C-alpha positions as CSV (number, residue, x, y, z in Angstrom):
1,M,90.6,28.7,50.1
2,G,87.5,28.0,52.6
3,K,85.5,30.9,54.5
4,S,85.7,32.4,57.6
5,L,83.4,31.7,60.9
6,E,82.4,34.9,60.1
7,E,81.8,35.3,56.2
8,L,79.5,32.0,57.1
9,A,77.6,33.7,59.9
10,T,76.3,36.3,57.6
11,E,75.1,33.9,54.9
12,R,72.9,31.3,57.3
13,E,69.5,33.4,56.7
14,A,69.8,32.8,53.2
15,A,71.1,29.4,53.8
16,L,68.0,28.6,55.9
17,P,65.0,27.8,53.4
18,G,67.6,25.2,51.5
19,F,68.2,23.6,55.1
20,R,64.8,23.2,56.0
21,K,63.5,21.7,52.4
22,R,66.5,18.9,52.8
23,L,64.5,18.2,56.2
24,E,61.8,16.5,54.0
25,P,62.8,12.8,54.9
26,L,62.1,12.8,58.4
27,R,59.7,15.3,58.3
28,S,57.2,13.1,56.4
29,L,57.6,10.7,59.1
30,V,56.6,12.7,61.7
31,R,53.7,13.7,59.7
32,E,52.3,9.9,59.2
33,Q,53.9,8.8,62.9
34,P,55.0,10.2,66.2
35,F,58.1,9.4,66.2
36,V,60.5,8.1,63.4
37,G,60.3,4.5,64.8
38,G,56.4,4.5,64.9
39,A,54.1,5.0,67.7
40,T,56.9,4.9,70.9
41,P,60.4,6.7,70.3
42,T,63.5,4.9,69.4
43,Y,67.4,5.5,69.6
44,A,66.4,7.1,65.8
45,D,64.5,9.8,67.3
46,Y,67.4,10.3,70.0
47,I,69.9,11.0,66.8
48,P,68.0,13.6,64.6
49,F,66.7,15.2,67.6
50,S,70.7,16.2,69.5
51,L,71.7,18.0,66.3
52,F,68.4,20.2,67.0
53,Q,68.9,19.9,70.8
54,W,72.7,21.2,69.6
55,A,71.9,24.0,67.9
56,G,69.3,25.2,70.0
57,N,72.1,25.8,72.2
58,V,74.5,27.6,69.7
59,S,72.2,29.1,67.6
60,R,69.9,32.0,67.6
61,I,68.3,31.5,64.5
62,P,65.3,28.9,65.0
63,L,65.9,26.4,62.4
64,L,62.1,25.2,62.3
65,A,58.8,27.2,61.5
66,A,56.8,27.1,64.3
67,D,54.4,25.2,61.9
68,D,57.0,22.5,61.1
69,P,55.6,19.5,61.9
70,L,59.4,18.7,63.0
71,T,58.8,21.5,65.5
72,D,55.9,19.1,67.3
73,W,58.6,15.9,67.3
74,C,61.6,17.7,69.0
75,D,58.9,18.9,71.5
76,R,57.7,15.0,71.7
77,V,61.5,13.9,72.4
78,A,61.9,17.2,74.4
79,D,58.8,16.1,77.1
80,L,60.2,12.2,77.1
81,H,61.7,11.4,80.3
82,G,60.4,13.9,82.4
83,G,61.4,17.1,80.4
84,L,65.3,16.7,81.0
85,A,66.0,17.9,77.2
86,R,64.4,21.0,78.4
87,R,66.3,21.9,81.4
88,G,69.3,24.6,81.9
89,R,69.9,26.5,78.9
90,M,68.8,23.0,76.3
91,A,65.9,24.4,73.8
92,P,65.2,21.7,71.1
93,S,65.2,22.8,67.7
94,G,66.6,26.5,67.9
95,R,63.0,27.7,68.1
96,E,63.4,30.8,70.8
97,G,61.3,30.8,73.7
98,L,61.5,27.1,74.5
C-alpha cells in the first residue's frame, strides 16, 4: 500500500539530496550555455522551468541551493518576457525570498 501525503511530507528533506543529484544532466547543460537550447531560450527551457515554478508555489522548501547553476538559469528564464514569471505569488526554483 502507498503512503499518505502527510507521510511523504515527513520524508521530503531526506529525499532532497537525491533529487538534486538527478538534476545533473540539466545542470551540466546550463553550466556550458545560458539556456537549455543554447545561447537563446527555447521551448526546452520552459518545460523544466515550469516544474520549478510549480514547486516554488506549492512548497516552502527550496529545491535548489543558492549556488546551484540551475538557480541562475531559473533566474534567467524568470526574467524573460519582462519578468512575467516573477509576478504575483510566482517564485521560480523554489527558492525563498524571490
